[in-house]
N, CA, C and O atoms as CSV, one atom per row, in Angstrom:
chain,resi,resn,atom,element,x,y,z
A,1,MET,N,N,2.571,35.891,-4.838
A,1,MET,CA,C,2.801,34.253,-5.497
A,1,MET,C,C,3.943,33.434,-5.325
A,1,MET,O,O,5.114,33.813,-5.309
A,2,LYS,N,N,3.511,32.279,-5.198
A,2,LYS,CA,C,4.534,31.144,-4.897
A,2,LYS,C,C,5.134,31.146,-6.339
A,2,LYS,O,O,4.537,31.155,-7.416
A,3,LEU,N,N,6.371,31.137,-6.095
A,3,LEU,CA,C,7.210,30.031,-7.260
A,3,LEU,C,C,7.101,28.980,-7.314
A,3,LEU,O,O,7.196,28.381,-6.243
A,4,ARG,N,N,6.857,28.216,-8.501
A,4,ARG,CA,C,6.984,26.451,-8.274
A,4,ARG,C,C,8.064,25.976,-7.305
A,4,ARG,O,O,7.835,25.265,-6.327
A,5,ALA,N,N,8.985,26.331,-7.584
A,5,ALA,CA,C,9.705,25.317,-6.197
A,5,ALA,C,C,9.206,25.427,-5.008
A,5,ALA,O,O,9.488,24.592,-4.148
A,6,GLU,N,N,8.501,26.317,-4.793
A,6,GLU,CA,C,8.140,26.676,-3.152
A,6,GLU,C,C,6.980,25.916,-3.517
A,6,GLU,O,O,6.944,24.922,-2.791
A,7,LEU,N,N,6.025,25.940,-4.309
A,7,LEU,CA,C,5.323,25.621,-4.031
A,7,LEU,C,C,5.023,24.033,-4.026
A,7,LEU,O,O,4.100,23.517,-3.396
A,8,HIS,N,N,6.156,23.197,-5.007
A,8,HIS,CA,C,6.649,21.920,-5.154
A,8,HIS,C,C,6.780,22.056,-3.625
A,8,HIS,O,O,5.732,21.897,-2.999
A,9,GLN,N,N,7.985,22.347,-2.865
A,9,GLN,CA,C,7.799,22.137,-1.351
A,9,GLN,C,C,6.738,22.304,-0.286
A,9,GLN,O,O,6.752,21.512,0.657
A,10,GLU,N,N,6.172,22.889,-0.319
A,10,GLU,CA,C,4.940,23.070,0.373
A,10,GLU,C,C,3.390,21.465,0.002
A,10,GLU,O,O,2.666,20.833,0.771
A,11,LEU,N,N,3.580,21.456,-1.622
A,11,LEU,CA,C,2.485,20.073,-1.286
A,11,LEU,C,C,3.805,18.893,-0.850
A,11,LEU,O,O,3.446,18.172,0.081
A,12,ARG,N,N,4.743,18.695,-1.187
A,12,ARG,CA,C,5.849,17.720,-0.559
A,12,ARG,C,C,5.394,17.379,1.118
A,12,ARG,O,O,5.334,16.279,1.667
A,13,GLN,N,N,4.961,19.436,1.975
A,13,GLN,CA,C,5.321,19.131,2.875
A,13,GLN,C,C,3.630,18.462,3.496
A,13,GLN,O,O,3.491,17.451,4.183
A,14,ARG,N,N,3.006,18.980,3.217
A,14,ARG,CA,C,1.238,18.738,3.061
A,14,ARG,C,C,1.341,17.442,3.243
A,14,ARG,O,O,1.161,16.826,4.293
A,15,ILE,N,N,1.758,16.855,1.760
A,15,ILE,CA,C,1.947,15.169,1.939
A,15,ILE,C,C,2.684,14.295,3.123
A,15,ILE,O,O,2.348,13.211,3.600
A,16,LEU,N,N,3.759,15.105,3.420
A,16,LEU,CA,C,4.150,13.721,4.489
A,16,LEU,C,C,4.086,14.191,5.934
A,16,LEU,O,O,4.684,13.729,6.906
A,17,SER,N,N,3.009,15.475,5.849
A,17,SER,CA,C,2.166,15.595,7.434
A,17,SER,C,C,0.930,14.643,7.557
A,17,SER,O,O,0.452,14.602,8.690
A,18,LEU,N,N,0.320,13.871,6.607
A,18,LEU,CA,C,-0.320,12.420,6.329
A,18,LEU,C,C,0.311,11.716,7.599
A,18,LEU,O,O,1.352,12.226,8.013
A,19,SER,N,N,-0.258,10.439,8.377
A,19,SER,CA,C,-0.234,9.946,8.707
A,19,SER,C,C,0.529,8.534,8.445
A,19,SER,O,O,-0.095,7.721,7.763
A,20,ASP,N,N,1.905,8.135,8.950
A,20,ASP,CA,C,2.789,6.878,8.219
A,20,ASP,C,C,3.181,7.567,6.900
A,20,ASP,O,O,3.731,6.728,6.186
A,21,VAL,N,N,3.125,8.522,6.421
A,21,VAL,CA,C,3.907,8.692,4.831
A,21,VAL,C,C,5.237,8.952,5.448
A,21,VAL,O,O,5.563,9.533,6.483
A,22,THR,N,N,6.035,8.238,4.333
A,22,THR,CA,C,7.377,8.275,3.928
A,22,THR,C,C,7.377,9.062,2.305
A,22,THR,O,O,6.516,9.145,1.429
A,23,GLU,N,N,8.931,9.619,2.436
A,23,GLU,CA,C,9.190,9.585,0.571
A,23,GLU,C,C,10.467,8.853,0.568
A,23,GLU,O,O,11.337,8.618,1.407
A,24,ARG,N,N,10.237,8.528,-0.893
A,24,ARG,CA,C,11.255,7.895,-1.446
A,24,ARG,C,C,11.976,8.860,-2.528
A,24,ARG,O,O,11.449,8.598,-3.609
A,25,GLN,N,N,12.935,9.843,-2.692
A,25,GLN,CA,C,13.578,10.722,-3.520
A,25,GLN,C,C,14.204,10.238,-4.446
A,25,GLN,O,O,15.038,9.482,-3.949
A,26,ASN,N,N,14.318,10.243,-6.072
A,26,ASN,CA,C,14.439,9.972,-7.013
A,26,ASN,C,C,14.151,8.057,-7.355
A,26,ASN,O,O,14.807,7.101,-7.769
A,27,ALA,N,N,12.999,8.297,-6.951
A,27,ALA,CA,C,12.315,6.265,-6.844
A,27,ALA,C,C,12.359,6.195,-8.702
A,27,ALA,O,O,11.388,6.482,-9.401
A,28,GLY,N,N,13.165,5.930,-9.019
A,28,GLY,CA,C,13.589,5.240,-10.548
A,28,GLY,C,C,13.023,6.332,-11.762
A,28,GLY,O,O,13.707,7.183,-12.329
A,29,ILE,N,N,11.703,6.068,-11.958
A,29,ILE,CA,C,11.054,7.382,-13.225
A,29,ILE,C,C,10.429,8.171,-12.179
A,29,ILE,O,O,10.013,9.242,-12.620
A,30,HIS,N,N,10.188,7.966,-10.718
A,30,HIS,CA,C,9.368,8.818,-9.867
A,30,HIS,C,C,10.549,10.156,-9.058
A,30,HIS,O,O,11.581,10.008,-8.404
A,31,GLU,N,N,10.130,10.850,-9.297
A,31,GLU,CA,C,10.987,11.946,-9.266
A,31,GLU,C,C,11.343,11.647,-7.113
A,31,GLU,O,O,12.305,11.391,-6.390
A,32,ASP,N,N,9.825,11.911,-6.960
A,32,ASP,CA,C,8.927,11.834,-5.547
A,32,ASP,C,C,8.153,10.632,-5.144
A,32,ASP,O,O,6.947,10.477,-5.337
A,33,ALA,N,N,8.764,9.999,-4.706
A,33,ALA,CA,C,7.551,9.080,-4.745
A,33,ALA,C,C,6.850,9.017,-2.613
A,33,ALA,O,O,7.671,9.164,-1.707
A,34,PHE,N,N,5.961,8.884,-2.439
A,34,PHE,CA,C,5.136,8.645,-1.491
A,34,PHE,C,C,4.404,7.308,-0.748
A,34,PHE,O,O,3.360,6.827,-1.187
A,35,LEU,N,N,4.972,6.885,0.209
A,35,LEU,CA,C,4.490,5.695,0.552
A,35,LEU,C,C,3.797,5.699,1.975
A,35,LEU,O,O,4.174,6.397,2.917
A,36,SER,N,N,2.471,4.609,2.002
A,36,SER,CA,C,1.825,4.761,3.154
A,36,SER,C,C,1.875,2.996,3.385
A,36,SER,O,O,1.385,2.077,2.729
A,37,LYS,N,N,3.001,3.038,5.077
A,37,LYS,CA,C,3.326,2.118,5.092
A,37,LYS,C,C,4.219,0.857,4.216
A,37,LYS,O,O,4.254,-0.321,4.571
A,38,GLY,N,N,4.855,1.384,3.102
A,38,GLY,CA,C,5.872,0.860,2.072
A,38,GLY,C,C,5.203,0.538,0.922
A,38,GLY,O,O,5.718,-0.178,0.064
A,39,LYS,N,N,3.610,1.206,0.782
A,39,LYS,CA,C,2.869,1.471,-0.312
A,39,LYS,C,C,3.101,2.446,-1.320
A,39,LYS,O,O,2.402,3.437,-1.107
A,40,MET,N,N,3.734,2.541,-2.224
A,40,MET,CA,C,3.375,3.715,-3.073
A,40,MET,C,C,1.859,4.091,-3.358
A,40,MET,O,O,1.111,3.387,-4.037
A,41,PHE,N,N,1.524,5.205,-2.796
A,41,PHE,CA,C,-0.028,5.999,-3.069
A,41,PHE,C,C,0.243,6.753,-4.076
A,41,PHE,O,O,-0.668,6.758,-4.904
A,42,MET,N,N,1.333,7.537,-4.395
A,42,MET,CA,C,1.159,8.889,-5.380
A,42,MET,C,C,2.905,9.073,-5.607
A,42,MET,O,O,3.924,8.719,-5.013
A,43,HIS,N,N,2.563,9.827,-6.808
A,43,HIS,CA,C,4.330,10.192,-7.309
A,43,HIS,C,C,3.992,11.424,-7.759
A,43,HIS,O,O,2.877,11.824,-8.093
A,44,ILE,N,N,5.126,12.055,-7.744
A,44,ILE,CA,C,5.408,13.583,-8.744
A,44,ILE,C,C,6.587,13.413,-9.347
A,44,ILE,O,O,7.629,12.974,-8.859
A,45,HIS,N,N,6.280,13.936,-10.888
A,45,HIS,CA,C,6.979,14.221,-11.367
A,45,HIS,C,C,7.467,15.616,-11.401
A,45,HIS,O,O,6.653,16.527,-11.250
A,46,GLY,N,N,8.568,15.834,-11.564
A,46,GLY,CA,C,8.798,17.555,-12.143
A,46,GLY,C,C,8.379,18.011,-10.769
A,46,GLY,O,O,8.221,17.460,-9.680
A,47,HIS,N,N,8.225,19.617,-11.397
A,47,HIS,CA,C,7.641,20.127,-9.740
A,47,HIS,C,C,5.750,20.412,-10.020
A,47,HIS,O,O,5.298,21.380,-10.631
A,48,GLY,N,N,5.108,19.555,-9.538
A,48,GLY,CA,C,3.891,19.606,-9.313
A,48,GLY,C,C,3.018,18.489,-10.273
A,48,GLY,O,O,1.865,18.309,-9.882
A,49,HIS,N,N,3.320,17.937,-11.144
A,49,HIS,CA,C,2.828,16.881,-11.711
A,49,HIS,C,C,2.570,15.618,-11.112
A,49,HIS,O,O,3.568,14.936,-10.881
A,50,CYS,N,N,1.508,15.171,-10.821
A,50,CYS,CA,C,0.697,14.444,-9.224
A,50,CYS,C,C,0.631,13.320,-9.848
A,50,CYS,O,O,0.304,13.542,-11.014
A,51,ASP,N,N,0.834,11.817,-9.573
A,51,ASP,CA,C,0.175,10.996,-9.950
A,51,ASP,C,C,-0.084,10.243,-9.088
A,51,ASP,O,O,0.752,9.657,-8.400
A,52,ILE,N,N,-1.780,10.108,-8.960
A,52,ILE,CA,C,-2.756,9.720,-7.974
A,52,ILE,C,C,-3.347,8.236,-7.648
A,52,ILE,O,O,-4.324,7.894,-8.314
A,53,GLN,N,N,-2.884,7.415,-6.771
A,53,GLN,CA,C,-3.582,6.343,-7.584
A,53,GLN,C,C,-4.649,6.244,-6.180
A,53,GLN,O,O,-4.481,6.419,-4.973
A,54,LEU,N,N,-6.135,5.765,-7.285
A,54,LEU,CA,C,-7.208,5.997,-6.278
A,54,LEU,C,C,-7.961,4.630,-6.635
A,54,LEU,O,O,-7.682,3.985,-7.646
A,55,ALA,N,N,-9.071,4.197,-5.589
A,55,ALA,CA,C,-9.780,2.869,-5.594
A,55,ALA,C,C,-10.449,3.441,-7.323
A,55,ALA,O,O,-10.401,4.516,-7.921
A,56,LYS,N,N,-11.106,1.923,-7.677
A,56,LYS,CA,C,-11.735,2.700,-8.781
A,56,LYS,C,C,-12.976,3.561,-9.262
A,56,LYS,O,O,-13.215,4.487,-10.037
A,57,ASP,N,N,-13.809,2.506,-8.118
A,57,ASP,CA,C,-15.189,3.922,-8.013
A,57,ASP,C,C,-14.612,5.607,-8.117
A,57,ASP,O,O,-14.994,6.500,-8.873
A,58,ASP,N,N,-13.612,5.627,-7.105
A,58,ASP,CA,C,-13.181,7.305,-6.901
A,58,ASP,C,C,-12.731,7.844,-8.155
A,58,ASP,O,O,-13.125,8.840,-8.760
A,59,GLN,N,N,-11.800,6.977,-8.450
A,59,GLN,CA,C,-10.907,7.336,-10.185
A,59,GLN,C,C,-12.112,7.587,-11.006
A,59,GLN,O,O,-11.978,8.532,-11.783
A,60,GLU,N,N,-13.116,7.055,-11.029
A,60,GLU,CA,C,-14.180,6.833,-12.345
A,60,GLU,C,C,-14.595,8.660,-11.960
A,60,GLU,O,O,-14.458,9.584,-12.761
A,61,ARG,N,N,-15.117,8.776,-10.515
A,61,ARG,CA,C,-15.798,9.799,-10.115
A,61,ARG,C,C,-15.507,10.977,-10.269
A,61,ARG,O,O,-16.215,11.898,-10.675
A,62,VAL,N,N,-14.489,10.974,-9.956
A,62,VAL,CA,C,-12.727,12.156,-9.882
A,62,VAL,C,C,-12.765,12.520,-11.256
A,62,VAL,O,O,-12.776,13.743,-11.400
A,63,LEU,N,N,-12.797,11.662,-12.647
A,63,LEU,CA,C,-12.584,11.814,-13.481
A,63,LEU,C,C,-13.595,12.844,-14.240
A,63,LEU,O,O,-13.439,13.865,-14.908
A,64,ALA,N,N,-14.890,11.940,-13.733
A,64,ALA,CA,C,-16.372,12.116,-14.706
A,64,ALA,C,C,-16.512,13.875,-14.358
A,64,ALA,O,O,-17.054,14.743,-15.042
A,65,GLU,N,N,-15.682,14.014,-12.811
A,65,GLU,CA,C,-16.501,15.531,-12.047
A,65,GLU,C,C,-15.108,16.519,-12.766
A,65,GLU,O,O,-15.101,17.720,-12.494
A,66,GLY,N,N,-14.010,15.964,-13.642
A,66,GLY,CA,C,-13.561,17.105,-14.142
A,66,GLY,C,C,-12.183,17.262,-13.173
A,66,GLY,O,O,-11.181,17.818,-13.623
A,67,LYS,N,N,-12.236,16.636,-11.595
A,67,LYS,CA,C,-11.136,17.010,-10.980
A,67,LYS,C,C,-9.774,16.683,-11.116
A,67,LYS,O,O,-8.838,17.170,-10.481
A,68,ALA,N,N,-9.719,15.554,-12.263
A,68,ALA,CA,C,-8.241,15.168,-12.546
A,68,ALA,C,C,-8.483,14.842,-14.523
A,68,ALA,O,O,-9.460,14.988,-15.258
A,69,ARG,N,N,-7.050,14.360,-14.774
A,69,ARG,CA,C,-7.328,13.861,-16.153
A,69,ARG,C,C,-6.866,12.617,-15.749
A,69,ARG,O,O,-6.413,12.245,-14.667
A,70,PRO,N,N,-7.102,11.884,-17.069
A,70,PRO,CA,C,-6.955,10.040,-16.838
A,70,PRO,C,C,-4.648,10.284,-16.939
A,70,PRO,O,O,-3.843,11.024,-17.504
A,71,HIS,N,N,-4.632,9.326,-16.164
A,71,HIS,CA,C,-3.254,9.054,-16.010
A,71,HIS,C,C,-2.728,8.410,-17.566
A,71,HIS,O,O,-3.310,7.659,-18.349
A,72,ARG,N,N,-1.399,9.046,-17.624
A,72,ARG,CA,C,-1.229,8.901,-19.425
A,72,ARG,C,C,-0.825,7.323,-19.532
A,72,ARG,O,O,-0.952,6.842,-20.659
A,73,TRP,N,N,-0.273,6.309,-18.323
A,73,TRP,CA,C,0.512,5.281,-18.676
A,73,TRP,C,C,-0.504,4.595,-17.924
A,73,TRP,O,O,-0.913,3.664,-18.617
A,74,ALA,N,N,-1.076,4.639,-16.848
A,74,ALA,CA,C,-2.011,3.453,-16.108
A,74,ALA,C,C,-3.275,3.584,-15.377
A,74,ALA,O,O,-3.695,3.268,-14.264
A,75,PRO,N,N,-3.793,4.264,-16.595
A,75,PRO,CA,C,-4.917,4.611,-15.799
A,75,PRO,C,C,-6.344,3.043,-15.208
A,75,PRO,O,O,-7.396,3.107,-14.572
A,76,GLU,N,N,-5.592,1.881,-15.845
A,76,GLU,CA,C,-5.922,0.909,-15.723
A,76,GLU,C,C,-5.803,0.421,-13.943
A,76,GLU,O,O,-6.741,-0.086,-13.328
A,77,ALA,N,N,-4.592,0.683,-13.419
A,77,ALA,CA,C,-4.285,0.802,-11.806
A,77,ALA,C,C,-4.995,1.689,-11.365
A,77,ALA,O,O,-4.843,1.631,-10.145
A,78,GLY,N,N,-6.016,2.867,-11.715
A,78,GLY,CA,C,-6.277,3.790,-10.951
A,78,GLY,C,C,-5.895,4.910,-10.343
A,78,GLY,O,O,-6.153,5.448,-9.266
A,79,TYR,N,N,-4.971,5.236,-11.611
A,79,TYR,CA,C,-4.196,6.125,-11.573
A,79,TYR,C,C,-4.737,7.882,-12.210
A,79,TYR,O,O,-5.208,8.190,-13.305
A,80,VAL,N,N,-4.501,8.525,-11.308
A,80,VAL,CA,C,-5.102,9.840,-12.194
A,80,VAL,C,C,-4.213,11.235,-11.697
A,80,VAL,O,O,-3.741,11.508,-10.594
A,81,THR,N,N,-4.195,11.877,-12.797
A,81,THR,CA,C,-3.120,13.592,-13.026
A,81,THR,C,C,-4.110,14.325,-12.498
A,81,THR,O,O,-5.337,14.275,-12.582
A,82,VAL,N,N,-2.898,15.422,-11.610
A,82,VAL,CA,C,-3.532,16.479,-11.226
A,82,VAL,C,C,-1.733,17.411,-11.394
A,82,VAL,O,O,-0.571,17.080,-11.160
A,83,ILE,N,N,-2.280,18.403,-11.811
A,83,ILE,CA,C,-1.154,19.382,-11.906
A,83,ILE,C,C,-1.135,20.385,-11.160
A,83,ILE,O,O,-2.004,21.254,-11.239
A,84,VAL,N,N,0.240,20.454,-9.982
A,84,VAL,CA,C,-0.012,21.876,-9.422
A,84,VAL,C,C,0.609,22.804,-9.607
A,84,VAL,O,O,1.714,22.939,-9.080
A,85,ASP,N,N,-0.101,24.007,-10.672
A,85,ASP,CA,C,1.118,25.295,-11.043
A,85,ASP,C,C,0.822,26.607,-10.029
A,85,ASP,O,O,1.795,27.297,-9.723
A,86,ARG,N,N,-0.102,26.853,-9.664
A,86,ARG,CA,C,-0.666,27.666,-8.862
A,86,ARG,C,C,-0.783,27.520,-7.342
A,86,ARG,O,O,-1.001,26.339,-7.072
A,87,GLU,N,N,-0.722,28.236,-6.337
A,87,GLU,CA,C,-1.124,28.074,-5.108
A,87,GLU,C,C,-2.803,27.452,-5.047
A,87,GLU,O,O,-2.899,26.488,-4.287
A,88,GLU,N,N,-4.151,27.876,-5.752
A,88,GLU,CA,C,-5.085,27.630,-5.663
A,88,GLU,C,C,-5.328,25.871,-6.034
A,88,GLU,O,O,-6.315,25.201,-5.727
A,89,ASP,N,N,-4.218,25.457,-6.706
A,89,ASP,CA,C,-4.152,24.142,-7.402
A,89,ASP,C,C,-3.771,23.019,-6.035
A,89,ASP,O,O,-4.064,21.827,-6.118
A,90,LEU,N,N,-3.201,23.507,-5.014
A,90,LEU,CA,C,-2.851,22.929,-3.617
A,90,LEU,C,C,-3.832,22.107,-2.839
A,90,LEU,O,O,-3.729,20.976,-2.366
A,91,ALA,N,N,-5.044,23.185,-2.829
A,91,ALA,CA,C,-6.473,22.266,-2.320
A,91,ALA,C,C,-7.204,21.041,-2.715
A,91,ALA,O,O,-7.739,20.099,-2.131
A,92,PRO,N,N,-7.023,21.409,-3.891
A,92,PRO,CA,C,-7.831,20.533,-4.740
A,92,PRO,C,C,-6.875,19.080,-4.689
A,92,PRO,O,O,-7.373,18.064,-4.206
A,93,ALA,N,N,-5.643,19.079,-5.160
A,93,ALA,CA,C,-4.733,18.050,-5.093
A,93,ALA,C,C,-4.721,17.249,-3.545
A,93,ALA,O,O,-4.668,16.036,-3.338
A,94,MET,N,N,-4.805,18.650,-2.307
A,94,MET,CA,C,-4.368,17.556,-1.490
A,94,MET,C,C,-5.953,16.665,-1.371
A,94,MET,O,O,-5.950,15.434,-1.397
A,95,ASP,N,N,-7.084,17.355,-1.259
A,95,ASP,CA,C,-8.305,16.684,-1.458
A,95,ASP,C,C,-7.900,14.735,-2.183
A,95,ASP,O,O,-7.843,13.631,-1.643
A,96,LEU,N,N,-7.756,15.126,-3.284
A,96,LEU,CA,C,-7.024,13.865,-3.807
A,96,LEU,C,C,-6.037,13.015,-3.156
A,96,LEU,O,O,-6.197,11.795,-3.126
A,97,ILE,N,N,-5.287,13.437,-2.767
A,97,ILE,CA,C,-3.721,13.077,-1.840
A,97,ILE,C,C,-4.456,12.160,-0.933
A,97,ILE,O,O,-4.302,10.941,-0.854
A,98,ARG,N,N,-5.662,13.260,0.059
A,98,ARG,CA,C,-6.071,12.457,0.936
A,98,ARG,C,C,-6.412,11.325,1.197
A,98,ARG,O,O,-6.023,10.489,2.013
A,99,MET,N,N,-7.648,11.368,-0.031
A,99,MET,CA,C,-8.522,10.366,-0.298
A,99,MET,C,C,-7.934,9.021,-0.401
A,99,MET,O,O,-8.123,8.010,0.276
A,100,SER,N,N,-6.818,9.362,-1.890
A,100,SER,CA,C,-5.776,7.958,-1.613
A,100,SER,C,C,-5.237,7.837,-0.393
A,100,SER,O,O,-5.460,6.632,-0.277
A,101,HIS,N,N,-4.722,8.117,0.577
A,101,HIS,CA,C,-4.016,7.791,0.986
A,101,HIS,C,C,-4.684,7.164,2.387
A,101,HIS,O,O,-4.002,6.426,3.097
A,102,ARG,N,N,-6.193,7.537,2.772
A,102,ARG,CA,C,-6.951,6.903,3.164
A,102,ARG,C,C,-6.952,5.546,2.439
A,102,ARG,O,O,-6.407,4.554,2.923
A,103,TYR,N,N,-7.568,5.550,1.296
A,103,TYR,CA,C,-7.887,4.142,0.831
A,103,TYR,C,C,-6.594,3.079,1.015
A,103,TYR,O,O,-6.578,1.864,1.208
A,104,PHE,N,N,-5.794,3.817,0.906
A,104,PHE,CA,C,-4.634,2.321,1.008
A,104,PHE,C,C,-4.514,2.380,2.602
A,104,PHE,O,O,-4.665,1.300,3.173
A,105,ALA,N,N,-4.278,3.434,3.344
A,105,ALA,CA,C,-4.502,2.926,5.173
A,105,ALA,C,C,-5.370,1.986,5.352
A,105,ALA,O,O,-5.195,1.020,6.093
A,106,ASP,N,N,-6.316,2.195,4.718
A,106,ASP,CA,C,-7.940,1.583,4.945
A,106,ASP,C,C,-7.956,0.028,4.724
A,106,ASP,O,O,-8.473,-0.741,5.535
A,107,LYS,N,N,-7.114,-0.525,3.115
A,107,LYS,CA,C,-6.999,-1.184,2.445
A,107,LYS,C,C,-5.871,-1.747,3.382
A,107,LYS,O,O,-6.217,-2.865,3.761
A,108,GLN,N,N,-4.647,-1.385,3.896
A,108,GLN,CA,C,-3.743,-2.301,4.574
A,108,GLN,C,C,-4.358,-2.395,5.957
A,108,GLN,O,O,-3.720,-3.268,6.544
A,109,ASN,N,N,-5.019,-2.051,6.516
A,109,ASN,CA,C,-5.718,-1.841,8.114
A,109,ASN,C,C,-6.602,-3.856,7.779
A,109,ASN,O,O,-6.563,-4.872,8.472
A,110,LEU,N,N,-7.199,-3.583,6.551
A,110,LEU,CA,C,-8.072,-4.500,6.694
A,110,LEU,C,C,-7.299,-5.515,6.787
A,110,LEU,O,O,-7.372,-6.352,7.687
A,111,SER,N,N,-6.180,-5.525,5.498
A,111,SER,CA,C,-5.354,-6.890,5.183
A,111,SER,C,C,-4.919,-7.374,6.709
A,111,SER,O,O,-5.124,-8.520,7.109
A,112,ARG,N,N,-4.275,-6.315,7.522
A,112,ARG,CA,C,-3.922,-6.750,8.977
A,112,ARG,C,C,-5.154,-7.593,9.629
A,112,ARG,O,O,-5.013,-8.800,9.827
A,113,MET,N,N,-5.777,-7.247,9.797
A,113,MET,CA,C,-7.106,-7.624,10.153
A,113,MET,C,C,-7.720,-9.154,10.210
A,113,MET,O,O,-8.123,-9.926,11.081
A,114,GLN,N,N,-7.554,-9.143,8.735
A,114,GLN,CA,C,-7.392,-10.337,8.252
A,114,GLN,C,C,-6.393,-11.474,8.590
A,114,GLN,O,O,-6.726,-12.593,8.982
A,115,HIS,N,N,-5.709,-11.240,8.481
A,115,HIS,CA,C,-4.372,-12.052,8.955
A,115,HIS,C,C,-3.904,-12.243,10.270
A,115,HIS,O,O,-2.889,-12.843,10.624
A,116,GLN,N,N,-4.889,-11.576,11.067
A,116,GLN,CA,C,-4.473,-11.938,12.612
A,116,GLN,C,C,-5.616,-13.515,13.328
A,116,GLN,O,O,-5.446,-13.930,14.474
């Protein structure tokens, strides 16, 4: 069984392995903010408290399926919360993180194509 610090480090490494992802540590109220081409798509508070921004329809579906909790402060922005306390939490959390990453990457690609 991994310690929380080890889980946190593995989670960070998995997030950073996604294409075009950078990390901004100690980013204001977010201890670890993760950006896709400069746009924050998720952040972590402490060890394993993940706030993930999704498209509104994905947010509604994920909440209805019980895969995440409503975000405490910004649910209207599409955020959901997932807690990674155990090793078994990593894979489901990464599914939502990849969903968010794809959404923001596709959104940015579409925006660039419209401006060409």
